[in-house]
Structure formats: C-alpha cells, structure tokens
N, CA, C and O atoms as a Tripos MOL2 file, in Angstrom:
@<TRIPOS>MOLECULE
protein
  260   259    65     0     0
PROTEIN
NO_CHARGES

@<TRIPOS>ATOM
      1 N         -31.4170  -45.0030   60.8100 N.3       1 MET1
      2 CA        -30.7370  -44.4150   62.2040 C.3       1 MET1
      3 C         -28.6830  -43.1090   60.8980 C.2       1 MET1
      4 O         -27.9930  -43.2700   59.8920 O.2       1 MET1
      5 N         -28.7700  -42.5640   61.5210 N.am      2 PRO2
      6 CA        -27.4700  -41.4760   60.5090 C.3       2 PRO2
      7 C         -26.7300  -42.3160   61.1020 C.2       2 PRO2
      8 O         -26.9190  -43.1050   62.0290 O.2       2 PRO2
      9 N         -25.7300  -42.0140   60.3600 N.am      3 LYS3
     10 CA        -23.8600  -42.4470   60.5330 C.3       3 LYS3
     11 C         -23.4990  -41.8520   61.7510 C.2       3 LYS3
     12 O         -23.8830  -40.7530   62.1510 O.2       3 LYS3
     13 N         -22.5700  -42.8090   62.4510 N.am      4 MET4
     14 CA        -22.1170  -41.9310   63.5090 C.3       4 MET4
     15 C         -20.8140  -41.6180   63.7780 C.2       4 MET4
     16 O         -19.9760  -42.3870   64.2500 O.2       4 MET4
     17 N         -20.6470  -40.3890   63.4470 N.am      5 LYS5
     18 CA        -19.3590  -39.6000   62.8340 C.3       5 LYS5
     19 C         -17.6750  -40.4730   64.0920 C.2       5 LYS5
     20 O         -17.5850  -40.3440   65.3130 O.2       5 LYS5
     21 N         -16.9690  -41.0200   63.4370 N.am      6 THR6
     22 CA        -15.4530  -40.2450   63.8990 C.3       6 THR6
     23 C         -15.1780  -39.3530   64.1270 C.2       6 THR6
     24 O         -15.3560  -38.4950   63.2620 O.2       6 THR6
     25 N         -14.5280  -38.9220   65.5070 N.am      7 LYS7
     26 CA        -13.7030  -37.9030   65.7710 C.3       7 LYS7
     27 C         -12.5970  -38.3510   65.3350 C.2       7 LYS7
     28 O         -12.0930  -39.4390   65.6130 O.2       7 LYS7
     29 N         -12.0080  -37.1840   64.3440 N.am      8 LYS8
     30 CA        -10.9540  -37.1630   63.9630 C.3       8 LYS8
     31 C          -9.7380  -36.8740   63.7840 C.2       8 LYS8
     32 O          -8.9180  -37.0990   62.8940 O.2       8 LYS8
     33 N          -9.7350  -36.0290   65.3350 N.am      9 ALA9
     34 CA         -8.6000  -36.5210   65.8210 C.3       9 ALA9
     35 C          -7.8900  -37.4770   66.7090 C.2       9 ALA9
     36 O          -6.6720  -37.6260   66.8080 O.2       9 ALA9
     37 N          -9.1440  -38.3030   67.5450 N.am     10 ALA10
     38 CA         -8.8200  -39.2280   67.9430 C.3      10 ALA10
     39 C          -8.2310  -39.9270   66.5330 C.2      10 ALA10
     40 O          -7.0430  -39.6870   66.3180 O.2      10 ALA10
     41 N          -8.7710  -40.5740   65.7720 N.am     11 ALA11
     42 CA         -8.6130  -40.7950   64.5760 C.3      11 ALA11
     43 C          -7.2290  -41.2740   64.1270 C.2      11 ALA11
     44 O          -6.9270  -42.3170   63.5470 O.2      11 ALA11
     45 N          -6.4460  -40.2340   64.5460 N.am     12 LYS12
     46 CA         -5.0210  -39.1950   63.9690 C.3      12 LYS12
     47 C          -4.4250  -40.1770   64.4570 C.2      12 LYS12
     48 O          -3.7140  -40.8710   63.7300 O.2      12 LYS12
     49 N          -4.6310  -40.5480   66.2390 N.am     13 ARG13
     50 CA         -3.7040  -40.4130   67.1960 C.3      13 ARG13
     51 C          -3.6180  -41.7870   68.1250 C.2      13 ARG13
     52 O          -2.9330  -42.0250   69.1190 O.2      13 ARG13
     53 N          -4.4970  -42.5240   67.4730 N.am     14 PHE14
     54 CA         -4.7670  -43.5870   68.1890 C.3      14 PHE14
     55 C          -5.2140  -45.1150   67.3710 C.2      14 PHE14
     56 O          -6.3370  -45.3060   66.9030 O.2      14 PHE14
     57 N          -4.4480  -45.7940   67.3370 N.am     15 LYS15
     58 CA         -4.2090  -47.7730   65.9080 C.3      15 LYS15
     59 C          -4.3710  -48.5770   67.2660 C.2      15 LYS15
     60 O          -3.9710  -48.4830   68.4270 O.2      15 LYS15
     61 N          -5.5520  -49.8180   66.1430 N.am     16 LEU16
     62 CA         -5.8950  -50.4890   67.0300 C.3      16 LEU16
     63 C          -4.3500  -51.3790   66.1160 C.2      16 LEU16
     64 O          -3.6310  -51.1930   65.1350 O.2      16 LEU16
     65 N          -4.5790  -52.6460   67.5460 N.am     17 THR17
     66 CA         -3.4390  -53.8830   67.9140 C.3      17 THR17
     67 C          -4.4170  -55.3380   66.4380 C.2      17 THR17
     68 O          -5.2200  -55.3190   65.5050 O.2      17 THR17
     69 N          -3.6920  -56.1580   67.0960 N.am     18 GLY18
     70 CA         -3.9890  -57.1270   66.7220 C.3      18 GLY18
     71 C          -5.4270  -57.6580   67.8840 C.2      18 GLY18
     72 O          -6.6220  -57.9510   67.8620 O.2      18 GLY18
     73 N          -4.5300  -57.5420   68.5920 N.am     19 THR19
     74 CA         -5.6030  -58.3430   70.0940 C.3      19 THR19
     75 C          -6.4910  -57.2570   70.1270 C.2      19 THR19
     76 O          -7.3480  -57.4780   70.9820 O.2      19 THR19
     77 N          -6.6880  -55.9870   69.4670 N.am     20 GLY20
     78 CA         -7.6220  -55.5720   69.6850 C.3      20 GLY20
     79 C          -7.7800  -53.8550   70.2110 C.2      20 GLY20
     80 O          -8.5600  -52.9140   70.0630 O.2      20 GLY20
     81 N          -6.4700  -54.1760   70.9170 N.am     21 LYS21
     82 CA         -6.0750  -53.0310   72.3440 C.3      21 LYS21
     83 C          -6.3280  -51.7130   71.4970 C.2      21 LYS21
     84 O          -6.8450  -51.6810   70.3800 O.2      21 LYS21
     85 N          -5.8560  -50.6010   72.2550 N.am     22 LEU22
     86 CA         -5.7590  -48.9690   71.6600 C.3      22 LEU22
     87 C          -4.4360  -49.0650   71.4320 C.2      22 LEU22
     88 O          -4.0800  -49.6980   72.4260 O.2      22 LEU22
     89 N          -3.4070  -48.8520   70.7570 N.am     23 LYS23
     90 CA         -2.0430  -48.5510   70.0830 C.3      23 LYS23
     91 C          -1.6600  -46.6550   70.2370 C.2      23 LYS23
     92 O          -1.9740  -46.0190   69.2310 O.2      23 LYS23
     93 N          -1.0120  -45.8030   71.4420 N.am     24 ARG24
     94 CA         -0.9680  -44.8710   71.4350 C.3      24 ARG24
     95 C           0.9940  -43.8920   70.8750 C.2      24 ARG24
     96 O           1.7770  -44.7840   70.5500 O.2      24 ARG24
     97 N           1.2700  -43.3010   70.8320 N.am     25 SER25
     98 CA          2.2790  -42.8560   70.9620 C.3      25 SER25
     99 C           2.1340  -42.1590   71.5400 C.2      25 SER25
    100 O           1.0020  -41.6930   71.6670 O.2      25 SER25
    101 N           3.7270  -41.4360   72.5750 N.am     26 LYS26
    102 CA          3.6760  -41.0570   73.7010 C.3      26 LYS26
    103 C           4.6610  -40.0560   73.8190 C.2      26 LYS26
    104 O           5.7270  -40.0770   73.2040 O.2      26 LYS26
    105 N           4.1560  -38.8100   74.9390 N.am     27 ALA27
    106 CA          3.5610  -37.6900   75.3800 C.3      27 ALA27
    107 C           4.9760  -37.3900   75.4700 C.2      27 ALA27
    108 O           5.6330  -38.3940   75.7460 O.2      27 ALA27
    109 N           6.0810  -35.6730   75.2360 N.am     28 TYR28
    110 CA          7.1970  -35.2570   75.2290 C.3      28 TYR28
    111 C           7.7120  -35.7760   74.8050 C.2      28 TYR28
    112 O           8.6090  -36.4450   75.3170 O.2      28 TYR28
    113 N           7.2910  -35.7280   73.1580 N.am     29 LYS29
    114 CA          8.8900  -36.2950   72.6350 C.3      29 LYS29
    115 C           9.1230  -34.8240   71.1110 C.2      29 LYS29
    116 O          10.0970  -34.7760   70.3600 O.2      29 LYS29
    117 N           7.6060  -33.5950   71.0810 N.am     30 GLN30
    118 CA          8.2490  -32.8160   70.3270 C.3      30 GLN30
    119 C           8.7900  -32.1910   70.5880 C.2      30 GLN30
    120 O           9.3030  -31.9840   69.4880 O.2      30 GLN30
    121 N           9.6150  -31.0350   71.6870 N.am     31 HIS31
    122 CA         10.0110  -30.0040   71.6160 C.3      31 HIS31
    123 C          10.5160  -29.6610   73.0220 C.2      31 HIS31
    124 O           9.7390  -29.2720   73.8930 O.2      31 HIS31
    125 N          11.9410  -29.8240   73.2470 N.am     32 ILE32
    126 CA         12.8990  -29.6880   74.9850 C.3      32 ILE32
    127 C          13.5840  -30.6880   74.9480 C.2      32 ILE32
    128 O          13.5640  -31.4920   75.8800 O.2      32 ILE32
    129 N          14.4390  -30.8810   73.7240 N.am     33 LEU33
    130 CA         14.4240  -32.7360   73.8960 C.3      33 LEU33
    131 C          16.3480  -32.4690   74.0900 C.2      33 LEU33
    132 O          17.2540  -33.2990   74.1640 O.2      33 LEU33
    133 N          16.3770  -30.5850   74.1300 N.am     34 THR34
    134 CA         18.1890  -30.9100   74.6300 C.3      34 THR34
    135 C          18.7340  -31.2000   76.3540 C.2      34 THR34
    136 O          19.8910  -31.2570   76.7720 O.2      34 THR34
    137 N          17.4770  -31.3430   77.0900 N.am     35 LYS35
    138 CA         18.0460  -31.4690   78.4330 C.3      35 LYS35
    139 C          17.0990  -32.9940   79.0690 C.2      35 LYS35
    140 O          16.8090  -33.2230   80.2440 O.2      35 LYS35
    141 N          16.7350  -33.9800   77.6630 N.am     36 LYS36
    142 CA         16.1770  -35.2320   78.2040 C.3      36 LYS36
    143 C          16.6400  -35.8810   77.7090 C.2      36 LYS36
    144 O          16.6040  -35.7860   76.4820 O.2      36 LYS36
    145 N          17.5980  -37.2830   78.5140 N.am     37 SER37
    146 CA         18.9840  -37.8520   78.0690 C.3      37 SER37
    147 C          18.2650  -38.9990   76.9960 C.2      37 SER37
    148 O          17.1220  -39.3830   76.7450 O.2      37 SER37
    149 N          19.7630  -39.3210   76.4910 N.am     38 ALA38
    150 CA         19.7150  -40.0480   75.1140 C.3      38 ALA38
    151 C          18.4410  -41.4490   75.9400 C.2      38 ALA38
    152 O          17.4760  -42.0690   75.4920 O.2      38 ALA38
    153 N          18.8680  -41.4260   76.7510 N.am     39 LYS39
    154 CA         17.4300  -43.2830   76.9720 C.3      39 LYS39
    155 C          15.9140  -42.7930   76.7170 C.2      39 LYS39
    156 O          15.0190  -43.0330   75.9060 O.2      39 LYS39
    157 N          16.1910  -41.6410   78.3100 N.am     40 THR40
    158 CA         15.2780  -40.8430   78.2050 C.3      40 THR40
    159 C          14.0260  -41.0220   76.1670 C.2      40 THR40
    160 O          12.9540  -41.5820   75.9420 O.2      40 THR40
    161 N          14.9820  -40.2240   75.2540 N.am     41 LYS41
    162 CA         13.6800  -39.9110   73.6750 C.3      41 LYS41
    163 C          14.0550  -41.4390   73.2040 C.2      41 LYS41
    164 O          13.3010  -42.0180   72.4220 O.2      41 LYS41
    165 N          15.0220  -41.9580   73.6110 N.am     42 ARG42
    166 CA         14.3600  -43.2680   73.3530 C.3      42 ARG42
    167 C          13.5020  -44.1790   73.3930 C.2      42 ARG42
    168 O          13.2150  -45.0410   72.5610 O.2      42 ARG42
    169 N          12.8570  -43.8260   75.0000 N.am     43 ASN43
    170 CA         11.6210  -45.3180   75.4450 C.3      43 ASN43
    171 C          10.6910  -44.5880   75.3120 C.2      43 ASN43
    172 O           9.6100  -44.9730   75.7580 O.2      43 ASN43
    173 N          10.7700  -43.4620   74.7430 N.am     44 LEU44
    174 CA          9.7690  -42.3000   74.1180 C.3      44 LEU44
    175 C           9.4940  -42.4730   72.9570 C.2      44 LEU44
    176 O           8.3020  -42.2210   72.7800 O.2      44 LEU44
    177 N          10.2650  -42.9440   71.5770 N.am     45 ARG45
    178 CA          9.4820  -43.8520   70.4120 C.3      45 ARG45
    179 C           8.9280  -45.4620   70.8030 C.2      45 ARG45
    180 O           8.4900  -46.2680   69.9830 O.2      45 ARG45
    181 N           8.9760  -45.5310   71.2670 N.am     46 LYS46
    182 CA          8.0770  -46.6300   71.5980 C.3      46 LYS46
    183 C           7.0860  -46.2180   71.7660 C.2      46 LYS46
    184 O           6.9270  -45.1880   72.4210 O.2      46 LYS46
    185 N           5.3840  -47.3800   70.8350 N.am     47 PRO47
    186 CA          4.3900  -46.9160   70.9820 C.3      47 PRO47
    187 C           4.4340  -47.2590   72.5310 C.2      47 PRO47
    188 O           5.3460  -47.8110   73.1470 O.2      47 PRO47
    189 N           2.5530  -46.5380   73.2580 N.am     48 ALA48
    190 CA          1.9860  -47.6480   74.4990 C.3      48 ALA48
    191 C           0.7200  -48.2980   73.9510 C.2      48 ALA48
    192 O           0.3120  -48.7190   72.8690 O.2      48 ALA48
    193 N           0.3620  -48.2010   75.0010 N.am     49 LEU49
    194 CA         -1.4130  -49.2370   74.9180 C.3      49 LEU49
    195 C          -2.0750  -48.1790   75.7770 C.2      49 LEU49
    196 O          -1.4550  -47.8560   76.7910 O.2      49 LEU49
    197 N          -3.6000  -47.4040   75.4590 N.am     50 THR50
    198 CA         -4.1370  -46.9370   76.3780 C.3      50 THR50
    199 C          -4.6000  -47.4940   77.6940 C.2      50 THR50
    200 O          -4.8610  -48.6960   77.6400 O.2      50 THR50
    201 N          -4.7180  -47.0870   78.5200 N.am     51 ASP51
    202 CA         -4.4850  -47.0440   79.6500 C.3      51 ASP51
    203 C          -6.0830  -47.8230   79.6530 C.2      51 ASP51
    204 O          -7.0460  -47.1190   79.3470 O.2      51 ASP51
    205 N          -6.2610  -48.9960   79.9390 N.am     52 SER52
    206 CA         -8.0110  -49.8580   80.3280 C.3      52 SER52
    207 C          -9.3290  -48.8700   80.8020 C.2      52 SER52
    208 O         -10.5130  -49.1940   80.7150 O.2      52 SER52
    209 N          -8.7550  -47.4850   81.3640 N.am     53 THR53
    210 CA        -10.1090  -47.0690   82.1020 C.3      53 THR53
    211 C         -10.0900  -45.9180   81.4710 C.2      53 THR53
    212 O         -10.4640  -44.9130   82.0770 O.2      53 THR53
    213 N          -9.4700  -45.8010   79.5710 N.am     54 ASN54
    214 CA         -9.8510  -44.7910   79.2630 C.3      54 ASN54
    215 C         -10.7590  -45.6060   78.0080 C.2      54 ASN54
    216 O         -11.6460  -45.0010   77.4050 O.2      54 ASN54
    217 N         -10.4660  -46.8440   77.7460 N.am     55 VAL55
    218 CA        -10.5880  -47.6800   76.4970 C.3      55 VAL55
    219 C         -12.1410  -47.3380   76.5840 C.2      55 VAL55
    220 O         -12.4270  -46.4580   75.7720 O.2      55 VAL55
    221 N         -12.8910  -47.6440   77.1010 N.am     56 LYS56
    222 CA        -14.3540  -46.9780   76.4940 C.3      56 LYS56
    223 C         -14.8700  -45.8770   76.0090 C.2      56 LYS56
    224 O         -15.9750  -45.8900   75.4670 O.2      56 LYS56
    225 N         -14.1510  -44.7890   76.1340 N.am     57 ASN57
    226 CA        -14.2980  -43.5740   76.3020 C.3      57 ASN57
    227 C         -14.1860  -43.5830   74.9000 C.2      57 ASN57
    228 O         -14.9670  -43.0640   74.1020 O.2      57 ASN57
    229 N         -12.8730  -44.3860   74.5910 N.am     58 MET58
    230 CA        -12.4820  -44.3950   73.3610 C.3      58 MET58
    231 C         -13.0450  -44.9150   72.4050 C.2      58 MET58
    232 O         -13.3210  -44.2150   71.4310 O.2      58 MET58
    233 N         -13.3970  -46.4260   72.4330 N.am     59 LYS59
    234 CA        -14.2510  -47.2590   71.3130 C.3      59 LYS59
    235 C         -14.8230  -46.0300   71.4100 C.2      59 LYS59
    236 O         -13.9630  -45.2680   70.9680 O.2      59 LYS59
    237 N         -16.0450  -45.2100   71.8220 N.am     60 LYS60
    238 CA        -16.9220  -44.6830   71.6920 C.3      60 LYS60
    239 C         -16.7390  -43.7840   70.6270 C.2      60 LYS60
    240 O         -17.6340  -43.7130   69.7860 O.2      60 LYS60
    241 N         -15.3870  -42.8440   70.4780 N.am     61 ILE61
    242 CA        -15.1810  -41.6740   69.7960 C.3      61 ILE61
    243 C         -15.4450  -41.9560   68.4840 C.2      61 ILE61
    244 O         -16.1180  -41.3240   67.6700 O.2      61 ILE61
    245 N         -14.4570  -43.6160   68.3020 N.am     62 LEU62
    246 CA        -14.2870  -44.5970   67.4130 C.3      62 LEU62
    247 C         -14.4040  -45.1200   66.9410 C.2      62 LEU62
    248 O         -13.5240  -45.8790   66.5360 O.2      62 LEU62
    249 N         -15.9130  -45.1570   66.5060 N.am     63 PRO63
    250 CA        -16.6320  -46.1560   66.3020 C.3      63 PRO63
    251 C         -16.5880  -47.1120   65.4130 C.2      63 PRO63
    252 O         -17.0870  -48.2330   65.5120 O.2      63 PRO63
    253 N         -15.7820  -46.5170   64.2410 N.am     64 TYR64
    254 CA        -15.6390  -46.9680   63.0280 C.3      64 TYR64
    255 C         -13.7520  -48.4140   63.2140 C.2      64 TYR64
    256 O         -13.1770  -49.2200   62.4830 O.2      64 TYR64
    257 N         -13.6470  -48.0460   64.1920 N.am     65 LEU65
    258 CA        -12.0300  -48.1270   64.5930 C.3      65 LEU65
    259 C         -11.4890  -49.9540   64.0980 C.2      65 LEU65
    260 O         -10.3290  -50.3240   64.2770 O.2      65 LEU65
@<TRIPOS>BOND
     1     1     2 1
     2     2     3 1
     3     3     4 2
     4     3     5 am
     5     5     6 1
     6     6     7 1
     7     7     8 2
     8     7     9 am
     9     9    10 1
    10    10    11 1
    11    11    12 2
    12    11    13 am
    13    13    14 1
    14    14    15 1
    15    15    16 2
    16    15    17 am
    17    17    18 1
    18    18    19 1
    19    19    20 2
    20    19    21 am
    21    21    22 1
    22    22    23 1
    23    23    24 2
    24    23    25 am
    25    25    26 1
    26    26    27 1
    27    27    28 2
    28    27    29 am
    29    29    30 1
    30    30    31 1
    31    31    32 2
    32    31    33 am
    33    33    34 1
    34    34    35 1
    35    35    36 2
    36    35    37 am
    37    37    38 1
    38    38    39 1
    39    39    40 2
    40    39    41 am
    41    41    42 1
    42    42    43 1
    43    43    44 2
    44    43    45 am
    45    45    46 1
    46    46    47 1
    47    47    48 2
    48    47    49 am
    49    49    50 1
    50    50    51 1
    51    51    52 2
    52    51    53 am
    53    53    54 1
    54    54    55 1
    55    55    56 2
    56    55    57 am
    57    57    58 1
    58    58    59 1
    59    59    60 2
    60    59    61 am
    61    61    62 1
    62    62    63 1
    63    63    64 2
    64    63    65 am
    65    65    66 1
    66    66    67 1
    67    67    68 2
    68    67    69 am
    69    69    70 1
    70    70    71 1
    71    71    72 2
    72    71    73 am
    73    73    74 1
    74    74    75 1
    75    75    76 2
    76    75    77 am
    77    77    78 1
    78    78    79 1
    79    79    80 2
    80    79    81 am
    81    81    82 1
    82    82    83 1
    83    83    84 2
    84    83    85 am
    85    85    86 1
    86    86    87 1
    87    87    88 2
    88    87    89 am
    89    89    90 1
    90    90    91 1
    91    91    92 2
    92    91    93 am
    93    93    94 1
    94    94    95 1
    95    95    96 2
    96    95    97 am
    97    97    98 1
    98    98    99 1
    99    99   100 2
   100    99   101 am
   101   101   102 1
   102   102   103 1
   103   103   104 2
   104   103   105 am
   105   105   106 1
   106   106   107 1
   107   107   108 2
   108   107   109 am
   109   109   110 1
   110   110   111 1
   111   111   112 2
   112   111   113 am
   113   113   114 1
   114   114   115 1
   115   115   116 2
   116   115   117 am
   117   117   118 1
   118   118   119 1
   119   119   120 2
   120   119   121 am
   121   121   122 1
   122   122   123 1
   123   123   124 2
   124   123   125 am
   125   125   126 1
   126   126   127 1
   127   127   128 2
   128   127   129 am
   129   129   130 1
   130   130   131 1
   131   131   132 2
   132   131   133 am
   133   133   134 1
   134   134   135 1
   135   135   136 2
   136   135   137 am
   137   137   138 1
   138   138   139 1
   139   139   140 2
   140   139   141 am
   141   141   142 1
   142   142   143 1
   143   143   144 2
   144   143   145 am
   145   145   146 1
   146   146   147 1
   147   147   148 2
   148   147   149 am
   149   149   150 1
   150   150   151 1
   151   151   152 2
   152   151   153 am
   153   153   154 1
   154   154   155 1
   155   155   156 2
   156   155   157 am
   157   157   158 1
   158   158   159 1
   159   159   160 2
   160   159   161 am
   161   161   162 1
   162   162   163 1
   163   163   164 2
   164   163   165 am
   165   165   166 1
   166   166   167 1
   167   167   168 2
   168   167   169 am
   169   169   170 1
   170   170   171 1
   171   171   172 2
   172   171   173 am
   173   173   174 1
   174   174   175 1
   175   175   176 2
   176   175   177 am
   177   177   178 1
   178   178   179 1
   179   179   180 2
   180   179   181 am
   181   181   182 1
   182   182   183 1
   183   183   184 2
   184   183   185 am
   185   185   186 1
   186   186   187 1
   187   187   188 2
   188   187   189 am
   189   189   190 1
   190   190   191 1
   191   191   192 2
   192   191   193 am
   193   193   194 1
   194   194   195 1
   195   195   196 2
   196   195   197 am
   197   197   198 1
   198   198   199 1
   199   199   200 2
   200   199   201 am
   201   201   202 1
   202   202   203 1
   203   203   204 2
   204   203   205 am
   205   205   206 1
   206   206   207 1
   207   207   208 2
   208   207   209 am
   209   209   210 1
   210   210   211 1
   211   211   212 2
   212   211   213 am
   213   213   214 1
   214   214   215 1
   215   215   216 2
   216   215   217 am
   217   217   218 1
   218   218   219 1
   219   219   220 2
   220   219   221 am
   221   221   222 1
   222   222   223 1
   223   223   224 2
   224   223   225 am
   225   225   226 1
   226   226   227 1
   227   227   228 2
   228   227   229 am
   229   229   230 1
   230   230   231 1
   231   231   232 2
   232   231   233 am
   233   233   234 1
   234   234   235 1
   235   235   236 2
   236   235   237 am
   237   237   238 1
   238   238   239 1
   239   239   240 2
   240   239   241 am
   241   241   242 1
   242   242   243 1
   243   243   244 2
   244   243   245 am
   245   245   246 1
   246   246   247 1
   247   247   248 2
   248   247   249 am
   249   249   250 1
   250   250   251 1
   251   251   252 2
   252   251   253 am
   253   253   254 1
   254   254   255 1
   255   255   256 2
   256   255   257 am
   257   257   258 1
   258   258   259 1
   259   259   260 2
@<TRIPOS>SUBSTRUCTURE
     1 MET1         2 RESIDUE 1 A MET
     2 PRO2         6 RESIDUE 1 A PRO
     3 LYS3        10 RESIDUE 1 A LYS
     4 MET4        14 RESIDUE 1 A MET
     5 LYS5        18 RESIDUE 1 A LYS
     6 THR6        22 RESIDUE 1 A THR
     7 LYS7        26 RESIDUE 1 A LYS
     8 LYS8        30 RESIDUE 1 A LYS
     9 ALA9        34 RESIDUE 1 A ALA
    10 ALA10       38 RESIDUE 1 A ALA
    11 ALA11       42 RESIDUE 1 A ALA
    12 LYS12       46 RESIDUE 1 A LYS
    13 ARG13       50 RESIDUE 1 A ARG
    14 PHE14       54 RESIDUE 1 A PHE
    15 LYS15       58 RESIDUE 1 A LYS
    16 LEU16       62 RESIDUE 1 A LEU
    17 THR17       66 RESIDUE 1 A THR
    18 GLY18       70 RESIDUE 1 A GLY
    19 THR19       74 RESIDUE 1 A THR
    20 GLY20       78 RESIDUE 1 A GLY
    21 LYS21       82 RESIDUE 1 A LYS
    22 LEU22       86 RESIDUE 1 A LEU
    23 LYS23       90 RESIDUE 1 A LYS
    24 ARG24       94 RESIDUE 1 A ARG
    25 SER25       98 RESIDUE 1 A SER
    26 LYS26      102 RESIDUE 1 A LYS
    27 ALA27      106 RESIDUE 1 A ALA
    28 TYR28      110 RESIDUE 1 A TYR
    29 LYS29      114 RESIDUE 1 A LYS
    30 GLN30      118 RESIDUE 1 A GLN
    31 HIS31      122 RESIDUE 1 A HIS
    32 ILE32      126 RESIDUE 1 A ILE
    33 LEU33      130 RESIDUE 1 A LEU
    34 THR34      134 RESIDUE 1 A THR
    35 LYS35      138 RESIDUE 1 A LYS
    36 LYS36      142 RESIDUE 1 A LYS
    37 SER37      146 RESIDUE 1 A SER
    38 ALA38      150 RESIDUE 1 A ALA
    39 LYS39      154 RESIDUE 1 A LYS
    40 THR40      158 RESIDUE 1 A THR
    41 LYS41      162 RESIDUE 1 A LYS
    42 ARG42      166 RESIDUE 1 A ARG
    43 ASN43      170 RESIDUE 1 A ASN
    44 LEU44      174 RESIDUE 1 A LEU
    45 ARG45      178 RESIDUE 1 A ARG
    46 LYS46      182 RESIDUE 1 A LYS
    47 PRO47      186 RESIDUE 1 A PRO
    48 ALA48      190 RESIDUE 1 A ALA
    49 LEU49      194 RESIDUE 1 A LEU
    50 THR50      198 RESIDUE 1 A THR
    51 ASP51      202 RESIDUE 1 A ASP
    52 SER52      206 RESIDUE 1 A SER
    53 THR53      210 RESIDUE 1 A THR
    54 ASN54      214 RESIDUE 1 A ASN
    55 VAL55      218 RESIDUE 1 A VAL
    56 LYS56      222 RESIDUE 1 A LYS
    57 ASN57      226 RESIDUE 1 A ASN
    58 MET58      230 RESIDUE 1 A MET
    59 LYS59      234 RESIDUE 1 A LYS
    60 LYS60      238 RESIDUE 1 A LYS
    61 ILE61      242 RESIDUE 1 A ILE
    62 LEU62      246 RESIDUE 1 A LEU
    63 PRO63      250 RESIDUE 1 A PRO
    64 TYR64      254 RESIDUE 1 A TYR
    65 LEU65      258 RESIDUE 1 A LEU
C-alpha cells in the first residue's frame, strides 16, 4: 500500500495540541485593519480550536499529524 499524502496547504494552517485537538489561527487579521478596533485585532491574535464538525475531515487530509 502506498504512503498517504498530506495536504500541504492544511499542514501549514493547523497544528495539533497536546490533548489531540486541532489548533488554527483566526481569519480577518491580514488586511483592512484600520477600521477594526484594537480589541477586535487583539482577540484575532489568539489561536482558536477547529470546530468538532470539521475535525474528522481535517484528520483525513492530515494523516501524519
């Protein structure tokens, strides 16, 4: 059986936590930041956990994570 390939785009965006959950960065932090408040930008800095409905698909495209 051949090796399974990791989807590289997903590998760059997701990391595994110590408890096995998927960590991701938040969206809307790249550009057009002048109209966003400091509080909003500060909260976008913190990582978030991937929603439980998507975890099954994410584990499939990241087999060696």
